[in-house]
C-alpha positions as CSV (number, residue, x, y, z in Angstrom):
1,M,-30.2,-40.9,37.8
2,T,-33.9,-41.1,38.5
3,S,-35.6,-44.6,38.5
4,I,-37.4,-43.8,35.2
5,A,-34.2,-42.6,33.5
6,H,-32.4,-45.7,34.9
7,E,-35.1,-48.0,33.4
8,R,-34.9,-46.3,30.0
9,F,-31.1,-46.3,30.0
10,H,-30.9,-50.1,30.4
11,A,-33.7,-50.7,27.9
12,V,-32.1,-48.6,25.1
13,A,-28.5,-49.2,25.9
14,E,-28.0,-51.2,22.7
15,E,-30.5,-49.3,20.5
16,P,-29.1,-47.7,17.4
17,A,-27.7,-44.3,17.8
18,Y,-30.0,-43.3,14.9
19,A,-33.0,-44.3,17.0
20,R,-32.0,-42.4,20.1
21,E,-31.2,-39.2,18.1
22,H,-34.0,-39.2,15.5
23,A,-37.0,-41.0,16.9
24,P,-40.3,-39.2,16.2
25,A,-42.7,-39.7,19.1
26,V,-45.7,-41.3,17.3
27,G,-45.8,-40.4,13.6
28,R,-44.7,-42.9,11.0
29,S,-41.1,-42.5,9.6
30,A,-40.5,-42.8,5.8
31,P,-38.6,-46.0,4.9
32,A,-34.9,-45.3,4.1
33,A,-32.7,-46.8,1.4
34,I,-29.4,-48.3,2.7
35,S,-26.1,-48.3,0.8
36,L,-22.9,-50.0,1.9
37,T,-19.7,-49.4,0.0
38,G,-16.4,-51.1,0.8
39,L,-17.5,-52.0,4.3
40,E,-14.8,-53.7,6.4
41,K,-14.6,-54.8,9.9
42,S,-11.6,-56.4,11.7
43,F,-11.1,-57.5,15.2
44,G,-7.3,-57.5,15.5
45,A,-6.0,-59.7,12.8
46,N,-9.5,-61.2,12.1
47,R,-11.2,-59.6,9.1
48,V,-14.8,-60.3,9.8
49,L,-16.2,-58.2,6.9
50,R,-14.2,-57.9,3.6
51,G,-15.4,-55.2,1.3
52,I,-19.2,-55.4,1.5
53,N,-21.0,-53.5,-1.3
54,L,-24.8,-53.6,-1.0
55,H,-27.7,-51.4,-1.8
56,I,-31.2,-52.0,-0.2
57,P,-34.0,-49.9,-1.7
58,A,-36.4,-48.2,0.7
59,G,-39.1,-50.5,1.9
60,Q,-37.4,-53.7,0.8
61,F,-37.2,-56.8,3.1
62,V,-33.7,-58.3,3.0
63,A,-32.5,-61.4,4.8
64,V,-28.8,-62.2,5.5
65,I,-27.8,-65.8,6.1
66,G,-24.7,-67.8,6.3
67,K,-22.6,-70.1,8.5
68,S,-21.9,-69.1,12.1
69,G,-19.0,-66.6,12.2
70,C,-19.5,-65.4,8.6
71,G,-20.2,-61.8,9.8
72,K,-24.0,-61.6,9.7
73,S,-24.6,-60.0,13.1
74,T,-21.5,-57.8,12.8
75,L,-22.9,-56.4,9.6
76,L,-26.2,-55.8,11.2
77,R,-24.6,-54.1,14.3
78,I,-22.6,-51.8,12.0
79,L,-25.7,-51.0,10.0
80,M,-27.5,-50.0,13.2
81,G,-24.7,-47.9,14.5
82,L,-23.9,-50.4,17.4
83,D,-20.4,-51.1,16.1
84,E,-17.9,-49.0,14.1
85,P,-16.6,-50.2,10.8
86,S,-12.9,-50.5,10.1
87,A,-13.5,-49.0,6.6
88,G,-16.5,-47.7,4.7
89,E,-19.8,-46.8,6.4
90,P,-23.5,-47.2,5.9
91,H,-25.4,-44.4,4.1
92,F,-29.1,-43.9,4.4
93,E,-31.2,-42.1,1.8
94,D,-34.7,-40.8,1.5
95,A,-37.1,-41.3,-1.5
96,D,-35.3,-38.4,-3.3
97,G,-31.9,-39.9,-2.9
98,A,-30.8,-37.3,-0.3
99,Q,-28.9,-38.4,2.8
100,A,-31.3,-39.2,5.6
101,S,-31.1,-39.9,9.3
102,P,-33.4,-42.8,9.8
103,N,-35.5,-43.7,12.8
104,A,-33.9,-47.2,13.0
105,R,-34.8,-49.9,15.6
106,I,-33.5,-53.4,16.3
107,V,-35.1,-56.6,17.7
108,F,-32.7,-59.1,19.2
109,Q,-33.1,-62.8,19.9
110,E,-33.7,-62.1,23.6
111,P,-36.7,-59.9,24.3
112,R,-34.7,-57.8,26.8
113,L,-37.9,-56.7,28.6
114,L,-37.8,-54.9,31.9
115,P,-39.3,-57.3,34.5
116,W,-40.5,-54.5,36.8
117,L,-42.5,-52.8,34.1
118,S,-45.8,-53.9,32.6
119,V,-46.2,-54.9,29.0
120,A,-47.5,-51.5,28.0
121,D,-44.8,-49.6,29.9
122,N,-42.1,-51.8,28.3
123,V,-43.5,-50.7,24.9
124,V,-43.6,-47.0,25.9
125,V,-39.8,-47.3,26.6
126,G,-39.4,-47.5,22.8
127,L,-40.6,-43.9,22.5
128,G,-37.8,-42.4,24.5
129,D,-38.0,-39.5,27.0
130,G,-40.1,-36.4,26.8
131,I,-43.3,-38.0,25.4
132,D,-46.7,-37.0,26.7
133,S,-47.9,-39.8,28.9
134,R,-51.4,-40.0,27.3
135,A,-50.0,-40.0,23.8
136,A,-47.4,-42.6,24.8
137,A,-50.1,-44.9,26.3
138,K,-52.3,-44.5,23.2
139,A,-49.4,-45.4,20.9
140,A,-48.5,-48.4,23.1
141,D,-52.1,-49.6,23.0
142,A,-52.2,-49.3,19.2
143,V,-49.0,-51.2,18.5
144,L,-49.9,-53.9,21.0
145,A,-53.2,-54.4,19.1
146,E,-51.1,-54.8,15.9
147,V,-49.1,-57.6,17.5
148,Q,-52.3,-59.2,19.0
149,L,-51.5,-58.5,22.6
150,S,-54.3,-56.0,23.5
151,E,-55.4,-58.2,26.4
152,K,-51.9,-58.3,28.0
153,T,-51.2,-54.5,28.3
154,R,-51.1,-54.6,32.2
155,E,-49.5,-58.0,32.5
156,W,-46.0,-58.5,33.8
157,P,-43.3,-60.0,31.4
158,A,-42.8,-63.0,33.6
159,R,-46.3,-64.1,33.1
160,L,-46.0,-64.2,29.3
161,S,-44.9,-67.1,27.0
162,G,-41.7,-66.8,25.0
163,G,-43.6,-65.9,21.9
164,Q,-45.6,-63.3,23.7
165,R,-42.5,-61.7,25.2
166,Q,-40.9,-61.5,21.7
167,R,-44.1,-59.8,20.4
168,V,-43.7,-57.2,23.1
169,A,-40.1,-56.7,22.0
170,L,-41.4,-56.2,18.4
171,A,-44.0,-53.8,19.6
172,R,-41.4,-51.8,21.5
173,A,-39.4,-51.5,18.3
174,L,-42.4,-50.6,16.2
175,V,-44.1,-48.1,18.5
176,S,-42.0,-45.1,17.1
177,R,-43.0,-46.2,13.6
178,P,-39.4,-46.8,12.4
179,G,-38.1,-46.3,8.9
180,V,-35.6,-49.1,9.3
181,L,-36.1,-52.3,11.3
182,A,-33.3,-54.7,12.0
183,L,-34.0,-58.2,13.3
184,D,-31.1,-60.2,14.7
185,E,-32.3,-63.8,15.0
186,P,-35.5,-62.7,16.7
187,L,-37.2,-66.0,16.4
188,G,-34.3,-68.3,17.1
189,A,-35.4,-69.3,20.6
190,L,-39.0,-70.1,19.8
191,D,-40.6,-73.5,19.1
192,A,-41.5,-74.3,15.5
193,L,-45.2,-73.4,15.6
194,T,-44.7,-70.2,17.5
195,R,-41.9,-69.3,15.1
196,I,-44.2,-69.7,12.1
197,S,-46.8,-67.6,13.8
198,M,-44.2,-64.8,14.5
199,Q,-43.1,-65.0,10.8
200,E,-46.6,-64.3,9.7
201,L,-46.9,-61.4,12.2
202,I,-43.6,-59.8,11.1
203,N,-44.6,-60.1,7.4
204,R,-48.0,-58.5,8.1
205,V,-46.7,-55.5,10.0
206,W,-43.9,-55.0,7.4
207,R,-46.5,-54.9,4.6
208,E,-48.8,-52.6,6.6
209,L,-46.1,-50.1,7.9
210,G,-43.7,-50.2,4.9
211,F,-40.4,-49.9,6.8
212,T,-37.1,-51.2,5.3
213,A,-36.3,-54.5,7.0
214,V,-33.0,-56.4,7.4
215,L,-33.2,-59.8,9.0
216,V,-30.3,-61.9,10.2
217,T,-31.2,-65.6,10.5
218,H,-29.8,-69.1,10.3
219,D,-33.1,-70.4,9.0
220,V,-33.1,-70.6,5.2
221,S,-36.9,-71.3,5.1
222,E,-37.6,-68.3,7.2
223,A,-35.4,-66.1,4.9
224,V,-37.3,-67.1,1.7
225,H,-40.7,-66.9,3.4
226,L,-40.1,-63.3,4.6
227,A,-37.6,-61.6,2.3
228,D,-37.7,-59.9,-1.1
229,R,-34.1,-61.0,-1.5
230,V,-31.6,-63.1,0.4
231,I,-27.9,-62.3,0.9
232,V,-25.5,-65.2,1.6
233,L,-22.4,-64.2,3.5
234,D,-19.3,-66.4,3.3
235,E,-16.1,-65.5,5.2
236,G,-17.1,-61.8,5.3
237,R,-18.0,-61.5,1.6
238,I,-21.3,-61.6,-0.3
239,A,-21.4,-65.1,-1.9
240,L,-24.9,-64.8,-3.4
241,D,-27.6,-62.1,-3.7
242,L,-30.8,-63.9,-4.6
243,P,-34.1,-62.2,-5.4
244,I,-37.3,-64.0,-4.1
245,P,-39.8,-63.3,-6.9
246,Y,-43.0,-64.4,-5.2
247,P,-45.7,-62.0,-3.8
248,H,-46.5,-61.7,-0.1
249,P,-47.9,-63.3,1.9
250,R,-46.3,-66.6,1.0
251,R,-47.4,-70.1,1.7
252,H,-45.1,-72.5,3.6
253,G,-44.3,-75.5,1.4
254,H,-44.6,-73.5,-1.9
255,P,-42.5,-75.6,-4.4
256,G,-40.9,-72.5,-5.9
257,L,-39.7,-71.4,-2.5
258,A,-38.3,-74.9,-1.8
259,E,-36.2,-74.7,-5.0
260,L,-34.8,-71.3,-3.9
261,E,-34.0,-72.8,-0.4
262,G,-32.0,-75.5,-2.2
263,R,-30.0,-72.9,-4.1
264,L,-29.3,-71.0,-0.9
265,L,-28.3,-74.1,1.1
266,A,-25.9,-75.0,-1.8
267,A,-24.3,-71.5,-1.6
268,I,-23.9,-71.7,2.2
269,L,-22.4,-75.2,2.0
270,G,-20.3,-74.4,-1.0
271,T,-21.6,-77.3,-3.0
272,D,-22.2,-75.4,-6.2
273,G,-20.8,-71.9,-5.7
274,G,-24.3,-70.5,-5.4
275,H,-25.3,-71.0,-9.1
């Protein structure tokens, strides 16, 4: 294995199969609708997901929250093709309702940058192999500008702050202009102010690029600030599916959002059954 191939293998080892098979080089992918019917996942005798039925329209931003161990990350990994379901499967559809093969990407809590590559070269990894080097460099520069890191293109990851490294990870996921973007606790390790800044960034690029977004988070405030609807999982089942009826961008401290946060917390804690 050549050194470049070795680098790419480790960088995309846990990317969705959909991304590796259907990633356009630079052009924007259309957002895909997602449908789950009777989705189950068991690890031995442990049923982690128990008959999940869910439809996410193309371009919607959905957040999935719940207690630790409720199945959030398992659901996301199945959605992205990183784990196999025990029953059921995710279906992706285009704007006409026909089955689609999405260009899907995922951002994890850890940036997973390659320390021996520059910031720009880490982003280029997200384009896969066989891409013209000049086109790849142009695409990397453009997406780094979108995440406000134009001045860091030649920098090494070790010289970046935690928030900057996570912005590079986001840029790597966005460089192929995905139709579906999954976010698995991507801001969990950041300090409060950096986290708010990253929330604003994610919201802005979602509104600009129009992809379908699925966010897993423990942060109820983050969920209502970013998402069009919030799904509460409880013991592998959907306990609450709550629309967030406020336009984007949203202001932190909005009283209507605070009321919705209370409903979600009650559903998670089981204090009112989610009603």
